[in-house]
C-alpha positions in Angstrom: 17.5 -34.8 32.6 20.7 -33.4 31.1 21.1 -33.5 27.3 24.5 -35.1 27.8 22.8 -38.1 29.4 20.0 -38.2 26.7 22.8 -38.5 24.0 25.3 -40.7 25.8 23.2 -42.9 27.9 20.0 -43.4 26.2 18.9 -46.5 28.1 19.4 -44.8 31.5 17.4 -41.8 29.9 14.6 -44.3 28.8 14.5 -45.8 32.3 14.4 -42.3 33.9 11.4 -41.4 31.6 9.7 -44.5 32.3 10.0 -44.0 36.1 8.9 -40.4 35.8 5.7 -41.5 33.9 4.9 -44.1 36.6 4.8 -41.2 39.1 1.7 -39.9 37.6 2.9 -36.3 37.2 0.7 -33.2 36.8 0.0 -31.4 33.5 2.8 -28.9 33.8 5.3 -31.7 34.3 4.1 -33.5 31.3 4.5 -30.4 29.3 8.1 -29.5 30.5 9.3 -33.1 30.0 7.5 -33.6 26.7 8.6 -30.4 25.2 12.1 -30.7 26.4 13.9 -33.8 27.4 11.8 -36.3 25.7 11.7 -34.2 22.5 15.5 -34.0 22.7 15.8 -37.7 23.3 13.6 -38.6 20.2 15.6 -36.3 18.1 18.9 -38.0 19.0 17.8 -41.5 19.6 15.5 -42.7 16.8 16.2 -46.2 17.9 13.8 -45.7 20.9 11.0 -44.2 18.9 9.2 -47.5 18.6 9.4 -48.0 22.5 7.9 -44.6 23.0 5.0 -45.3 20.7 4.4 -48.7 22.3 4.5 -47.0 25.8 2.1 -44.4 24.5 -0.5 -47.1 23.3 -0.3 -48.9 26.8 0.2 -46.2 29.3 -1.9 -43.0 29.7 0.8 -41.2 31.4 3.4 -41.9 28.9 0.8 -41.0 26.1 0.4 -37.6 28.0 4.2 -37.0 27.8 4.6 -38.1 24.2 1.7 -35.9 22.8 3.7 -32.8 24.0 6.7 -33.6 21.6 6.8 -31.2 18.8 9.3 -32.8 16.5 10.7 -30.4 14.0 11.0 -31.5 10.3 14.4 -29.7 10.1 15.7 -32.0 12.8 14.2 -35.3 11.9 12.5 -35.0 8.6 8.9 -34.5 7.6 8.2 -38.2 6.9 9.4 -39.3 10.4 7.2 -36.6 11.9 4.1 -37.8 9.9 4.6 -41.3 10.9 5.2 -40.5 14.6 2.0 -38.3 14.6 0.0 -41.0 12.9 1.1 -43.6 15.3 0.4 -41.3 18.4 -3.0 -40.6 17.0 -3.7 -44.3 16.9 -3.2 -44.6 20.6 -6.4 -45.5 22.5 -5.6 -42.8 24.9 -5.7 -40.2 22.0 -9.2 -41.1 21.2 -10.3 -40.9 24.7 -8.7 -37.6 25.1 -10.0 -36.3 21.8 -6.4 -35.6 21.1 
C-alpha cells in the first residue's frame, strides 16, 4: 500500500487493510503491515484511530496487525500513544495472547 494512497485516499486504504486482515495472513505479514503501512496510516489519519481500536477489539486478525504499530511520540504525541496503547491492551485478544 503506497503512502500516497494512505494519505490521499484514507477510506480506500482502510478498506484494503480490512480486506487484508480478513485473509488471515501469517505472522510476517502482520509484522510488515503493522510496522509499515498501518503505522503510516495512523500517523496521517487520526480520524481512523477509533475504527482501528474497535476492529482490534472485535477481530483477532486486526488486533494482530495493530499490536505491531509502534507510534512515535515525536510524530503523534506522547498522550496519543499512551491512549492508543491503553485501548489496545484493553482488547480481549490482548489478554488471550498475553500481549
